[in-house]
Backbone as a printed PyTorch tensor [residue, N CA C, xyz], in Angstrom:
tensor([[[ -84.0640,  169.1260,    0.3990],
         [ -83.2910,  168.9580,   -0.7020],
         [ -83.3670,  170.0410,   -1.7510]],

        [[ -84.4040,  170.9050,   -1.6150],
         [ -84.4850,  172.0930,   -2.6120],
         [ -83.7250,  173.1820,   -1.9940]],

        [[ -83.0490,  173.1510,   -1.0050],
         [ -82.3140,  174.3120,   -0.4500],
         [ -80.7380,  174.0850,   -0.9070]],

        [[ -80.3390,  172.9820,   -1.5310],
         [ -78.8740,  172.8290,   -1.8700],
         [ -78.5810,  173.6340,   -3.1250]],

        [[ -77.2830,  173.9620,   -3.3440],
         [ -76.7300,  174.6060,   -4.5790],
         [ -77.1820,  173.7030,   -5.8160]],

        [[ -76.9190,  172.5140,   -5.5340],
         [ -77.1630,  171.6290,   -6.6420],
         [ -78.5610,  171.7060,   -7.2980]],

        [[ -79.5920,  171.9610,   -6.5150],
         [ -80.9200,  172.1140,   -6.7530],
         [ -81.0570,  173.4020,   -7.5660]],

        [[ -80.5090,  174.3500,   -7.2030],
         [ -80.6520,  175.7490,   -7.9390],
         [ -80.0380,  175.6130,   -9.1970]],

        [[ -78.8190,  174.9050,   -9.3970],
         [ -78.2790,  174.6680,  -10.7700],
         [ -79.1060,  173.8290,  -11.5930]],

        [[ -79.7310,  172.7560,  -11.2050],
         [ -80.5680,  171.9130,  -12.0140],
         [ -81.9660,  172.7620,  -12.3920]],

        [[ -82.4380,  173.4230,  -11.4050],
         [ -83.7170,  174.0940,  -11.7650],
         [ -83.3050,  175.1820,  -12.7070]],

        [[ -82.5100,  175.8860,  -12.7790],
         [ -81.8910,  176.8430,  -13.5240],
         [ -81.7590,  176.4450,  -15.0400]],

        [[ -81.6340,  175.1050,  -15.2870],
         [ -81.6150,  174.4890,  -16.5860],
         [ -82.9790,  174.3890,  -17.2840]],

        [[ -84.0050,  174.3170,  -16.4260],
         [ -85.3080,  174.0940,  -16.8740],
         [ -86.2870,  175.1170,  -16.2370]],

        [[ -86.2120,  176.3370,  -16.7660],
         [ -86.8940,  177.4580,  -16.0290],
         [ -88.3620,  177.3810,  -15.9880]],

        [[ -89.0280,  176.5950,  -16.9200],
         [ -90.6340,  176.3680,  -16.9260],
         [ -91.0370,  175.2950,  -16.5720]],

        [[ -90.2100,  174.4480,  -15.8300],
         [ -90.6560,  173.1810,  -15.3630],
         [ -90.2540,  173.1420,  -13.8950]],

        [[ -91.1240,  172.1350,  -13.1780],
         [ -90.9150,  171.8620,  -11.8860],
         [ -90.1810,  170.6440,  -11.7720]],

        [[ -88.9720,  170.6230,  -11.0670],
         [ -88.1380,  169.4330,  -11.0840],
         [ -88.6220,  168.5830,   -9.8960]],

        [[ -88.7820,  167.2760,  -10.1490],
         [ -89.4430,  166.4000,   -9.1750],
         [ -88.2080,  165.4110,   -8.8530]],

        [[ -87.4360,  165.5510,   -7.7010],
         [ -86.3330,  164.7450,   -7.4460],
         [ -86.7310,  163.2470,   -6.9500]],

        [[ -86.2050,  162.3120,   -7.3660],
         [ -86.4520,  161.0590,   -7.0560],
         [ -85.3450,  160.6610,   -6.1650]],

        [[ -85.7640,  159.9590,   -5.1020],
         [ -84.7920,  159.4440,   -4.0270],
         [ -84.9650,  157.8380,   -4.0540]],

        [[ -83.9320,  157.1530,   -4.4590],
         [ -83.9680,  155.6760,   -4.5630],
         [ -83.3060,  155.0960,   -3.2900]],

        [[ -83.7860,  154.0060,   -2.7280],
         [ -83.2580,  153.1690,   -1.6950],
         [ -83.1640,  151.9070,   -1.9080]],

        [[ -82.1460,  151.1570,   -1.4540],
         [ -82.2320,  149.6380,   -1.4750],
         [ -81.2090,  149.1940,   -0.5340]],

        [[ -81.5370,  147.8320,   -0.0060],
         [ -80.4880,  147.2690,    0.9750],
         [ -80.9170,  145.7010,    0.8100]],

        [[ -79.7650,  144.8740,    0.7470],
         [ -80.0720,  143.5460,    0.4720],
         [ -80.7160,  142.9800,    1.8060]],

        [[ -81.6570,  142.2310,    1.7120],
         [ -82.5480,  141.4730,    2.7090],
         [ -82.4600,  139.8830,    2.5920]],

        [[ -82.2970,  139.3790,    3.8520],
         [ -82.5880,  137.8670,    3.9180],
         [ -83.9920,  137.7730,    3.8400]],

        [[ -84.3920,  136.7170,    3.0590],
         [ -85.6990,  136.2920,    2.8930],
         [ -86.0150,  134.7780,    3.5120]],

        [[ -84.9440,  133.8990,    3.8290],
         [ -85.1200,  132.6630,    4.3910],
         [ -83.9860,  132.4770,    5.3910]],

        [[ -84.4200,  132.2520,    6.5590],
         [ -83.4780,  131.9710,    7.5660],
         [ -83.0850,  130.4830,    7.9020]],

        [[ -84.2780,  129.7830,    7.7260],
         [ -83.9170,  128.2490,    7.9790],
         [ -83.9140,  127.2490,    6.9590]],

        [[ -84.2730,  127.7880,    5.6210],
         [ -84.1560,  126.9380,    4.4550],
         [ -83.3310,  127.6250,    3.3220]],

        [[ -82.1100,  127.6410,    3.6550],
         [ -81.2300,  128.1760,    2.3740],
         [ -80.8480,  129.5200,    2.9560]],

        [[ -80.2000,  130.2570,    1.8270],
         [ -79.7320,  131.4670,    2.3040],
         [ -80.2780,  132.3960,    1.1110]],

        [[ -81.6340,  132.6000,    0.8360],
         [ -82.1320,  133.3830,    0.0230],
         [ -81.9510,  135.0160,    0.4900]],

        [[ -81.7950,  135.9170,   -0.6170],
         [ -81.7060,  137.1480,   -0.3930],
         [ -82.5500,  137.8890,   -1.5730]],

        [[ -82.6400,  139.1620,   -1.3980],
         [ -83.2700,  140.0320,   -2.5330],
         [ -82.9060,  141.3920,   -2.1030]],

        [[ -83.0790,  142.2360,   -3.1420],
         [ -82.7970,  143.7290,   -3.0140],
         [ -84.3240,  144.3510,   -3.0810]],

        [[ -84.7750,  144.6680,   -2.0080],
         [ -86.0740,  145.6650,   -2.1280],
         [ -85.8290,  146.9850,   -2.5080]],

        [[ -86.4300,  147.5870,   -3.4150],
         [ -86.1500,  148.9090,   -4.0980],
         [ -87.2470,  149.8720,   -3.7100]],

        [[ -87.0190,  150.7870,   -2.9990],
         [ -87.9090,  152.0040,   -2.5260],
         [ -87.6550,  153.2780,   -3.2930]],

        [[ -88.6770,  154.0960,   -3.3380],
         [ -88.6630,  155.4320,   -3.8910],
         [ -89.2780,  156.4360,   -3.0130]],

        [[ -88.9690,  157.5660,   -3.1100],
         [ -89.5890,  158.6990,   -2.6000],
         [ -89.3810,  159.9430,   -3.3260]],

        [[ -89.9680,  160.9170,   -2.7410],
         [ -89.6590,  162.3460,   -3.6470],
         [ -88.9200,  163.2330,   -2.7080]],

        [[ -87.9970,  163.9500,   -3.4010],
         [ -87.3420,  164.9590,   -2.8180],
         [ -88.0810,  166.2760,   -2.1260]],

        [[ -89.2400,  166.2650,   -2.5470],
         [ -90.4040,  167.3100,   -2.1500],
         [ -90.8000,  166.9900,   -0.7780]],

        [[ -90.7270,  165.6260,   -0.3080],
         [ -91.2100,  165.5670,    1.0530],
         [ -90.1310,  166.0440,    2.0110]],

        [[ -90.5220,  166.7550,    2.9610],
         [ -89.5750,  167.3370,    4.2050],
         [ -88.7730,  166.1490,    4.7560]],

        [[ -87.5930,  166.2540,    4.9070],
         [ -86.6610,  165.1580,    5.4280],
         [ -87.0570,  164.7970,    6.7310]],

        [[ -87.6490,  165.5710,    7.7470],
         [ -88.1750,  165.1810,    8.9420],
         [ -89.1880,  164.2560,    8.8840]],

        [[ -90.0940,  164.3640,    7.9120],
         [ -91.1590,  163.5480,    7.5080],
         [ -90.6270,  162.2680,    6.8370]],

        [[ -89.8870,  162.4230,    5.9010],
         [ -89.2700,  161.2100,    4.9920],
         [ -88.4710,  160.2300,    6.0230]],

        [[ -87.7770,  160.6630,    7.0680],
         [ -86.9490,  159.9310,    7.9060],
         [ -87.6970,  159.0580,    8.9300]],

        [[ -89.0940,  159.3430,    9.0450],
         [ -90.0400,  158.7480,    9.9600],
         [ -90.5050,  157.4370,    9.3250]],

        [[ -90.1680,  156.2000,    9.7560],
         [ -90.8480,  154.9720,    9.1940],
         [ -92.2260,  154.9250,    9.1000]],

        [[ -92.9990,  155.6300,   10.1480],
         [ -94.2870,  155.4870,   10.2840],
         [ -94.9900,  156.4820,    9.3000]],

        [[ -94.1920,  157.3180,    8.7440],
         [ -94.9240,  158.3900,    7.6400],
         [ -95.1250,  157.7500,    6.2730]],

        [[ -94.5610,  156.6600,    5.9040],
         [ -94.6460,  155.9170,    4.8110],
         [ -94.4070,  156.7270,    3.4310]],

        [[ -93.2440,  157.5470,    3.7430],
         [ -92.9330,  158.4680,    2.6740],
         [ -92.0970,  157.5780,    1.6520]],

        [[ -91.4620,  156.4900,    1.7890],
         [ -90.8360,  155.5990,    0.7810],
         [ -91.9320,  154.5560,    0.4190]],

        [[ -91.8330,  154.2590,   -0.9240],
         [ -92.5810,  153.2720,   -1.4610],
         [ -91.9400,  152.2680,   -2.0670]],

        [[ -92.2870,  150.9350,   -1.8760],
         [ -91.7840,  149.7830,   -2.4440],
         [ -92.1180,  149.7180,   -3.9590]],

        [[ -91.2200,  149.5510,   -4.7680],
         [ -91.4180,  149.3880,   -6.2180],
         [ -91.0270,  148.0540,   -6.6790]],

        [[ -90.1460,  147.4920,   -6.0760],
         [ -89.6990,  146.0420,   -6.8280],
         [ -88.8510,  145.4070,   -5.7550]],

        [[ -88.7900,  144.2410,   -5.9770],
         [ -87.8930,  143.1960,   -5.3160],
         [ -87.0200,  142.6730,   -6.4620]],

        [[ -85.6860,  143.0210,   -6.2860],
         [ -84.7140,  142.4630,   -7.3330],
         [ -84.1160,  141.0540,   -6.7700]],

        [[ -83.9470,  140.1550,   -7.5170],
         [ -83.3840,  138.8040,   -6.9610],
         [ -81.7370,  138.9890,   -6.7250]],

        [[ -81.4060,  138.1850,   -5.9390],
         [ -79.9560,  138.0200,   -5.7610],
         [ -79.6360,  136.5430,   -5.9430]],

        [[ -79.4690,  136.0760,   -7.3050],
         [ -79.2750,  134.6570,   -7.5080],
         [ -77.8640,  134.1640,   -7.2230]],

        [[ -77.6650,  133.0540,   -6.9250],
         [ -76.3690,  132.4160,   -6.3360],
         [ -75.6120,  131.9090,   -7.5480]],

        [[ -76.2800,  131.5370,   -8.7010],
         [ -75.6330,  130.8220,   -9.7460],
         [ -74.7030,  129.6480,   -9.4460]],

        [[ -75.1220,  128.7870,   -8.3750],
         [ -74.1960,  127.8870,   -7.7400],
         [ -74.1880,  126.5030,   -8.7060]],

        [[ -75.1890,  126.3180,   -9.4840],
         [ -75.0120,  125.1600,  -10.4740],
         [ -74.6210,  125.4120,  -11.8950]],

        [[ -74.1310,  126.7980,  -12.0530],
         [ -73.6840,  127.0530,  -13.4010],
         [ -72.2370,  126.4750,  -13.6050]],

        [[ -72.1320,  125.8850,  -14.7780],
         [ -70.7860,  125.3470,  -15.1140],
         [ -69.8380,  126.4390,  -15.7690]],

        [[ -68.6370,  126.5320,  -15.3420],
         [ -67.5940,  127.5300,  -15.8430],
         [ -66.4140,  126.7310,  -16.3490]],

        [[ -65.7710,  127.2340,  -17.3580],
         [ -64.6030,  126.4650,  -17.8550],
         [ -63.2630,  126.4570,  -16.9440]],

        [[ -63.1460,  127.4510,  -16.2120],
         [ -61.9420,  127.3420,  -15.3940],
         [ -62.2490,  127.5380,  -13.9130]],

        [[ -61.3350,  127.3260,  -13.0760],
         [ -61.6690,  127.6040,  -11.6750],
         [ -61.8150,  129.2390,  -11.2490]],

        [[ -60.9400,  129.8870,  -12.0120],
         [ -60.9330,  131.2610,  -11.9290],
         [ -62.3750,  131.7600,  -12.3200]],

        [[ -62.8570,  131.4040,  -13.4050],
         [ -64.2260,  131.7340,  -13.6720],
         [ -65.2410,  131.4840,  -12.7520]],

        [[ -65.1530,  130.1320,  -12.3040],
         [ -66.1680,  129.6310,  -11.2580],
         [ -66.2100,  130.5170,  -10.0030]],

        [[ -64.8600,  131.0160,   -9.6410],
         [ -64.8400,  131.8400,   -8.5240],
         [ -65.4190,  133.3260,   -8.6180]],

        [[ -65.1850,  133.8500,   -9.8480],
         [ -65.3640,  135.3690,  -10.1090],
         [ -66.7560,  135.4480,  -11.0300]],

        [[ -67.1130,  134.6920,  -11.6560],
         [ -68.3880,  134.8550,  -12.6550],
         [ -69.5520,  134.9000,  -11.8020]],

        [[ -69.9160,  134.2070,  -10.9650],
         [ -71.3690,  134.2550,  -10.2640],
         [ -71.4420,  135.6530,   -9.6670]],

        [[ -70.4560,  136.3120,   -9.1480],
         [ -70.5980,  137.6690,   -8.6880],
         [ -70.7970,  138.5610,   -9.8420]],

        [[ -70.0510,  138.5200,  -10.9500],
         [ -70.2230,  139.3970,  -12.1150],
         [ -71.6920,  139.1780,  -12.5760]],

        [[ -72.1230,  137.9660,  -12.6220],
         [ -73.4500,  137.6640,  -13.2910],
         [ -74.5730,  138.3060,  -12.3200]],

        [[ -74.1890,  138.3370,  -11.0340],
         [ -75.2000,  138.9590,  -10.0940],
         [ -75.3840,  140.3840,  -10.2220]],

        [[ -74.2530,  141.0740,  -10.4710],
         [ -74.0980,  142.4140,  -10.6650],
         [ -74.6940,  142.9390,  -11.9590]],

        [[ -74.6830,  141.9330,  -13.0410],
         [ -75.2700,  142.2790,  -14.2510],
         [ -76.5720,  142.4020,  -14.1340]],

        [[ -77.0910,  141.1980,  -13.3630],
         [ -78.6000,  141.0760,  -13.3190],
         [ -79.2300,  142.2000,  -12.3190]],

        [[ -78.3520,  142.6460,  -11.3280],
         [ -78.9470,  143.7280,  -10.6960],
         [ -79.0810,  145.0000,  -11.5380]],

        [[ -78.1740,  145.4200,  -12.2770],
         [ -78.1660,  146.4690,  -13.2790],
         [ -79.2600,  146.3910,  -14.2900]],

        [[ -79.5280,  145.1700,  -14.7960],
         [ -80.4200,  144.8070,  -15.9800],
         [ -81.9090,  145.0960,  -15.2270]],

        [[ -82.1020,  144.3980,  -14.1370],
         [ -83.3660,  144.6900,  -13.3500],
         [ -83.7000,  145.9930,  -12.9350]],

        [[ -82.7670,  146.6130,  -12.4160],
         [ -82.8930,  147.9710,  -11.9280],
         [ -83.1480,  148.9570,  -13.1800]],

        [[ -82.5480,  148.5750,  -14.3370],
         [ -82.9590,  149.3610,  -15.5410],
         [ -84.4110,  149.2910,  -16.0260]],

        [[ -84.8260,  147.9500,  -15.8110],
         [ -86.3050,  147.7360,  -16.1280],
         [ -87.1470,  148.4380,  -15.2560]],

        [[ -86.8310,  148.4090,  -14.1480],
         [ -87.7300,  149.2170,  -12.9890],
         [ -87.7550,  150.5400,  -13.1320]],

        [[ -86.7270,  151.0880,  -13.5160],
         [ -86.4380,  152.5470,  -13.7570],
         [ -86.7760,  153.1510,  -15.0720]],

        [[ -87.1370,  152.3200,  -15.9820],
         [ -87.4190,  152.5890,  -17.3920],
         [ -88.4590,  153.8970,  -17.4330]],

        [[ -89.5580,  153.6190,  -16.7450],
         [ -90.6420,  154.8280,  -16.7820],
         [ -90.0410,  156.0000,  -16.1830]],

        [[ -89.2590,  155.9570,  -15.2700],
         [ -88.4750,  157.1100,  -14.6980],
         [ -87.5950,  157.7420,  -15.6980]],

        [[ -86.8840,  156.9720,  -16.2500],
         [ -85.9570,  157.6360,  -17.3690],
         [ -86.6420,  158.3150,  -18.4660]],

        [[ -87.9280,  157.8140,  -18.8020],
         [ -88.6300,  158.3430,  -19.8930],
         [ -89.0900,  159.8490,  -19.3100]],

        [[ -89.6050,  159.7490,  -17.9740],
         [ -90.1870,  161.0170,  -17.2960],
         [ -89.0610,  162.0040,  -17.0730]],

        [[ -87.7070,  161.5420,  -17.1210],
         [ -86.6080,  162.4120,  -17.0460],
         [ -86.3730,  163.2680,  -18.3690]],

        [[ -86.8360,  162.6470,  -19.6730],
         [ -86.5910,  163.4320,  -20.7000],
         [ -87.7160,  164.1360,  -21.2830]],

        [[ -89.0050,  163.6370,  -21.0970],
         [ -90.0660,  164.4650,  -21.3970],
         [ -91.1540,  164.8120,  -20.1460]],

        [[ -91.3830,  166.0680,  -19.9950],
         [ -92.1300,  166.3900,  -18.8900],
         [ -93.4820,  165.8450,  -18.8740]],

        [[ -93.7540,  165.4840,  -17.5440],
         [ -95.0840,  164.8540,  -17.2960],
         [ -95.9310,  165.8180,  -16.4850]],

        [[ -97.2790,  165.9600,  -16.8720],
         [ -98.3280,  166.6360,  -16.1140],
         [ -98.6400,  165.9310,  -14.8060]],

        [[ -98.2980,  166.6160,  -13.6630],
         [ -98.4550,  166.0500,  -12.4910],
         [ -98.9960,  167.0330,  -11.5040]],

        [[ -99.9150,  166.5550,  -10.3600],
         [-100.4500,  167.4940,   -9.4820],
         [ -99.2970,  167.7460,   -8.3700]],

        [[ -99.2040,  168.9780,   -7.7560],
         [ -98.3360,  169.2170,   -6.7100],
         [ -99.0090,  169.0180,   -5.4690]],

        [[ -98.4700,  169.3830,   -4.3110],
         [ -98.9750,  169.2370,   -3.0090],
         [-100.2430,  170.2090,   -2.8540]],

        [[-100.2530,  171.1920,   -3.5770],
         [-101.5320,  172.1120,   -3.4950],
         [-102.6160,  171.8550,   -4.3720]],

        [[-102.5210,  170.7580,   -5.1160],
         [-103.6040,  170.4440,   -6.1730],
         [-103.3640,  171.0300,   -7.5340]],

        [[-102.3290,  171.8560,   -7.7680],
         [-102.1700,  172.4830,   -9.0030],
         [-101.5320,  171.5070,  -10.1100]],

        [[-101.9870,  171.4000,  -11.2040],
         [-101.2190,  170.5790,  -12.2020],
         [-100.1060,  171.4780,  -12.7890]],

        [[ -98.8100,  170.7190,  -12.9010],
         [ -97.6490,  171.3550,  -13.2680],
         [ -97.0240,  170.3240,  -14.2120]],

        [[ -96.0890,  171.0880,  -15.1310],
         [ -95.2880,  170.1560,  -15.8850],
         [ -93.9460,  169.7860,  -15.0540]],

        [[ -93.6870,  168.3600,  -14.7500],
         [ -92.6930,  168.1690,  -13.8830],
         [ -91.6080,  167.2050,  -14.6180]],

        [[ -90.3850,  167.3630,  -14.4400],
         [ -89.4630,  166.6540,  -14.8680],
         [ -88.7890,  165.7580,  -13.6590]],

        [[ -89.0410,  164.4410,  -13.8790],
         [ -88.5680,  163.5700,  -12.8140],
         [ -86.9880,  163.1950,  -12.9220]],

        [[ -86.3100,  163.3900,  -11.9170],
         [ -84.8580,  163.2160,  -12.0700],
         [ -84.4850,  162.3580,  -10.8170]],

        [[ -83.4120,  161.4830,  -11.1360],
         [ -82.8010,  160.6820,  -10.0780],
         [ -81.9480,  161.7050,   -9.3950]],

        [[ -82.2800,  161.9040,   -8.0220],
         [ -81.4930,  162.9670,   -7.3540],
         [ -80.5200,  162.2320,   -6.2650]],

        [[ -80.8490,  161.2250,   -5.7010],
         [ -80.1020,  160.5380,   -4.6900],
         [ -80.3680,  158.9900,   -4.7060]],

        [[ -79.4260,  158.3290,   -4.2020],
         [ -79.5450,  156.8870,   -4.0730],
         [ -78.9680,  156.3830,   -2.6520]],

        [[ -79.7480,  155.6470,   -2.0180],
         [ -79.2280,  155.4670,   -0.5030],
         [ -78.9480,  153.9270,   -0.5790]],

        [[ -77.7120,  153.6790,   -0.4600],
         [ -77.3160,  152.2600,   -0.4590],
         [ -76.2630,  152.0390,    0.7750]],

        [[ -75.8970,  150.8100,    1.0390],
         [ -74.7720,  150.6300,    2.0430],
         [ -73.5710,  150.3110,    1.1180]],

        [[ -72.4820,  150.0290,    1.6480],
         [ -71.1450,  150.0170,    1.0020],
         [ -71.1850,  149.1130,   -0.0740]],

        [[ -71.6700,  147.8610,    0.1320],
         [ -71.5300,  146.7760,   -0.8850],
         [ -72.3630,  147.1270,   -2.0460]],

        [[ -73.4790,  147.6950,   -1.8120],
         [ -74.4340,  148.1980,   -2.9410],
         [ -73.9790,  149.3770,   -3.6260]],

        [[ -73.2650,  150.2490,   -2.9580],
         [ -72.6950,  151.2750,   -3.6250],
         [ -71.7090,  150.8830,   -4.6660]],

        [[ -70.9420,  149.8450,   -4.1670],
         [ -69.9240,  149.3910,   -5.1700],
         [ -70.7130,  148.6520,   -6.3760]],

        [[ -71.6230,  147.8840,   -6.0420],
         [ -72.3790,  147.3160,   -7.2390],
         [ -73.0020,  148.3530,   -8.2220]],

        [[ -73.4750,  149.3530,   -7.6200],
         [ -74.2760,  150.5010,   -8.2950],
         [ -73.3280,  151.3020,   -9.1660]],

        [[ -71.9600,  151.4450,   -8.6300],
         [ -70.9640,  152.0950,   -9.3310],
         [ -70.0090,  151.3860,  -10.1350]],

        [[ -70.4100,  150.0680,  -10.1880],
         [ -69.6780,  148.9730,  -11.1220],
         [ -68.1370,  148.8220,  -10.8070]],

        [[ -68.0300,  148.7930,   -9.3450],
         [ -66.6780,  148.6410,   -8.8390],
         [ -66.5050,  147.2430,   -8.1860]],

        [[ -65.3490,  146.9210,   -8.0540],
         [ -65.0770,  145.6700,   -7.2630],
         [ -65.4580,  145.9190,   -5.7030]],

        [[ -65.7100,  144.9300,   -5.0240],
         [ -65.9160,  145.0180,   -3.7070],
         [ -64.8220,  145.6480,   -2.9150]],

        [[ -65.1170,  146.4340,   -1.7680],
         [ -64.2420,  147.1600,   -0.9820],
         [ -63.3270,  148.0820,   -1.6680]],

        [[ -63.8500,  148.5850,   -2.8850],
         [ -63.2110,  149.8320,   -3.3820],
         [ -63.8940,  151.1170,   -3.0930]],

        [[ -63.2640,  152.0480,   -2.9400],
         [ -64.0160,  153.4400,   -2.4940],
         [ -64.9440,  154.0010,   -3.6820]],

        [[ -66.1160,  154.4120,   -3.1500],
         [ -66.9480,  154.9260,   -4.3880],
         [ -66.6800,  156.3940,   -4.4390]],

        [[ -65.8630,  157.0550,   -3.7530],
         [ -65.7810,  158.5560,   -3.7650],
         [ -64.5120,  158.9210,   -4.5060]],

        [[ -63.4190,  157.8990,   -4.7240],
         [ -62.1220,  158.2240,   -5.1010],
         [ -62.1460,  158.2690,   -6.6730]]])
């Protein structure tokens, strides 16, 4: 990650600090197979300072689980119209996803504005600024994270 042009541009903005890039990953998971259709979003984090060859090996445990975000159905919620009953549960799920993720990442947001003293891989204590550098999602979660309707392109 530290070889990209993006990295050099960001590091130039903060010459006396060490940037600590955060990689966020999430994918919806089924938690019940036989008693309903329960789902959740496990949220994982990793550091961009970890070499990609190590980070991509599941046995290296380079990603750490930080939260389980709920995926509610809102099945028993009453809505005024049929159109609302069709679209509102999805909108409410997306709003809940964003609110829960905001709570989970609140400390990261604070560490992204105020430098934090942390040890590096050599044991030296440095002022580090934690920034969200990448998010790993599948197509549906990319749309939710980008506040788009399903099946819309997140690149355009």
